[in-house]
C-alpha positions, 0 to 999 in steps of 0.5 A: 395388859394383865388379867388379875384373879382373886381366888380362895383356897379349895376346902377339903371335906376332911381336915388336913393335918397341920405341920408345926410352924417353925418359930424363928426369933431374931437369932442374934438375941440368943446366939453368937453373931454370924460372920461375913467373908468375901469371895471372888467370882469365877471369870469375868463379871457383868457387874461394875467393879464397884459392885463386885464385893456386894455380889459375892458375899457369904455368911457362916450359918449356925451349923457351920455351912456357908450361905452365898448372897448378893445385894442389889438395889437401894442401900436402905428400904424394904427388903426383898429376898430373891430365890433364883431359877435353875440352873442359876445363882444369886447373881440372877438378882442383878437383873432386878437391880435397876427396878429396885433402885428406882423403887427404893428397895433392897434385893438380896439374891441367895445361892441355894446349897451346893450352888455358887458360894453356898455349901452343899447340904446332902439330904436336906429338906425344903423346911430347912430353907426358911431357917437359912433365910432367917439367919441371913436376915438377922445377919443383915439386920433385917427384921421384916422382909418379903420373898419372891421365888422365880421358877424353881425358886417357887417352892422355897418362897412357899416354904417361907410362907409355910414356916416363917412367922407373920411378924417377920414375913411381909409378902410372898411372890411366885414368878412363873414358878414350879408347883407341887409335883402332883397332877393338879398343878404339874399336870399342866406341863408337857409330857416330856417335861413331866417325864424329866422331872419324874426321872430327877426324883427317882434317879438323882445320879443320872440327873447329875450326869445329864446336867453336867453334860448338858451345861456343865462343860460350857459353864465351866469354860474359862471363856464366858463367851462360850456360854454367852454364844450358846444362849445367844443362839437359843435367843435367836431361835425364839419368836421375834417378839421373845427376842425383842424382850431380851435385847439388853446385853447387860441382862444377857451377860448377867444371865451368863454369869448367874448360870456360870456361877451355879456350876462353881462347885460342880453339878451336885447342887443343881441335881439335888435342887431338882430332886428336892423340887420333884419330891414331896415338899413336906406340906401341901398348898392348902396348908399354907396359911399365909394370906395373899401369896402373889403369883405372876405367869404368862399365858403362852409360857411352855416351860411353866404354863399358866395352868400351874399358876391357876391351879396354885391360886385355887389352892392357896388362901386368897392368892392373887394371880396376874397373867401377862400376855406372851411367854417368859424367856430364860425364866426371869421375866426381865420385861415385867420386873418393875411391875412385879416388884411394885406389886409385892411392895404395894402394901409397904 
């Protein structure tokens, strides 16, 4: 049962300075084509052998960096770019494959800089991400698309809403996503989580060491079963209802592979991603002019409380918030993927 809220952004009594919107025409009309290469995943993969190539693709960007991506779902149809949670990678989008096949949509998962197959990009800014996405879309021949950010992928989806032209971006969604690190949104988090995110912003080196110690050794173990067993134990400690929502071994293997792939080049990319999210985004929610950003949260989620979604819905113009009962586990909302996809594609 869902509760759908339609809200408008809060209006400040003093004018807010607008950022200059990045205009991103189809790049191939002006510059030389970008090139694709294939790579091989670390360890075993939960994907079928025939899917390996599509899950391990790269494109060379205009500045020479490599961007890793994976394609799932239908071969043609409306395109949805999937921005993964953390720690995770482009392979997380594999859990959306069945729903995408059913609905005739294309899902493209993208590795953020320093994660998976994507080149590390020191001192990067959130505003640079939409340009990477636009170049990938041009490489794939996609003129119009939608984006969805899962948990830590939310700031990247909202950056696209802020900077990409409306004739290119058809829809924006946030699934149990991070909000700006201010009291209006992230004040809804547990105190321990807020302390950890603050530490990430001010002590990125310490965060890198912590991430590596907490997950890195398991993720880089040659035997995928090491991480699989750790996640299985985590699942076993959850309430019974939460366990019921993740019973598909294929989904669990997909999560294991996505997490292992995120450490392909070490912990630097993950630590830098955390730093970027906990710092200023370079724009406020009130400045995002994209109408009708869709937000999906669960009422009992402790990692990303529904209060974050409610706060963002009040501040984004004409945002649409859907609340589900219960809590998302592992941050990817497997049990509501088809509903979420139908929602963001419904204007097609």
